[in-house]
C-alpha positions as CSV (number, residue, x, y, z in Angstrom):
1,X,12.6,33.2,-226.2
2,X,12.7,29.5,-227.1
3,X,12.7,27.2,-224.0
4,X,15.7,25.3,-225.3
5,X,17.8,28.5,-225.5
6,X,17.8,28.9,-221.7
7,X,20.6,27.5,-219.6
8,X,18.9,24.5,-217.9
9,X,19.7,23.7,-214.2
10,X,21.1,20.2,-213.5
11,X,19.1,18.5,-210.7
12,X,19.2,15.2,-209.0
13,X,16.6,12.6,-210.1
14,X,15.3,12.3,-206.5
15,X,14.0,15.9,-206.8
16,X,11.8,15.2,-209.8
17,X,8.7,13.9,-207.7
18,X,8.6,17.3,-206.0
19,X,8.2,19.2,-209.3
20,X,4.9,20.0,-211.0
21,X,4.3,19.3,-214.7
22,X,1.9,20.7,-217.3
23,X,-0.6,18.4,-219.0
24,X,0.2,20.1,-222.4
25,X,3.1,18.8,-224.5
26,X,6.1,21.1,-224.6
27,X,6.8,20.1,-228.2
28,X,4.2,21.3,-230.6
29,X,5.8,19.9,-233.8
30,X,4.8,16.3,-234.6
31,X,8.2,15.6,-236.1
32,X,9.9,16.8,-232.9
33,X,7.6,14.5,-230.9
34,X,8.6,11.6,-233.1
35,X,12.3,12.4,-232.6
36,X,11.7,12.5,-228.8
37,X,10.1,9.0,-228.9
38,X,13.0,7.7,-230.9
39,X,15.5,9.3,-228.4
40,X,13.5,7.7,-225.5
41,X,13.6,4.3,-227.1
42,X,17.3,4.6,-227.8
43,X,18.0,5.7,-224.2
44,X,16.0,2.8,-222.9
45,X,17.9,0.3,-225.0
46,X,21.3,1.7,-224.1
47,X,20.3,2.0,-220.4
48,X,19.2,-1.6,-220.1
49,X,21.9,-3.1,-222.2
50,X,24.9,-1.0,-221.3
51,X,23.8,0.9,-218.2
52,X,24.4,4.0,-220.2
53,X,23.2,7.3,-218.8
54,X,21.1,9.9,-220.6
55,X,20.9,13.6,-220.2
56,X,17.2,14.6,-220.2
57,X,16.2,18.2,-220.7
58,X,12.6,18.9,-219.6
59,X,10.3,21.7,-218.7
60,X,8.2,22.1,-215.5
61,X,4.7,23.5,-215.2
62,X,6.0,27.0,-214.4
63,X,8.3,27.0,-217.5
64,X,11.6,26.3,-215.8
65,X,13.9,24.2,-218.0
66,X,15.9,21.6,-216.1
67,X,18.3,18.7,-216.8
68,X,18.8,15.3,-215.2
69,X,21.5,12.8,-215.9
70,X,20.3,9.2,-215.2
71,X,19.7,5.8,-216.7
72,X,16.4,5.3,-218.5
73,X,14.8,1.9,-217.7
74,X,11.7,2.1,-219.8
75,X,9.1,4.4,-221.4
76,X,5.6,4.4,-222.8
77,X,3.4,7.0,-224.4
78,X,2.9,8.9,-221.1
79,X,6.0,8.5,-218.9
80,X,9.7,7.7,-218.8
81,X,10.9,5.5,-215.9
82,X,14.3,6.5,-214.5
83,X,16.8,4.4,-212.6
84,X,15.5,5.2,-209.0
85,X,11.9,4.4,-209.9
86,X,11.1,8.0,-210.7
87,X,8.6,8.8,-213.4
88,X,9.0,11.8,-215.7
89,X,6.1,12.8,-218.0
90,X,7.1,12.2,-221.6
91,X,5.2,15.4,-222.7
92,X,7.5,17.5,-220.5
93,X,10.7,16.3,-222.2
94,X,12.4,18.7,-224.6
95,X,15.2,16.3,-225.6
96,X,17.2,13.2,-224.6
97,X,20.9,12.9,-225.2
98,X,22.9,9.8,-224.6
99,X,26.2,10.3,-222.8
């Protein structure tokens, strides 16, 4: 079963620091990783310019798929910084959608 086919649980961004994440990337396809970087960049621009929220679907170390709805402040090649100062590993993100 594909991870994106599961029904992800919506969580609060304040709960993210309590989760464990794998060091391996959840996306194996280089094109999918490129799309994820594009989505992270777009979410950062929209978050800073318009305070737009993004819906981020990600995977924890134990394989649970979760979602969070928040503003993305910035990102780099390792992490995404969310509104409350919470860091989410970029390699754990399955997709980012702008709301």
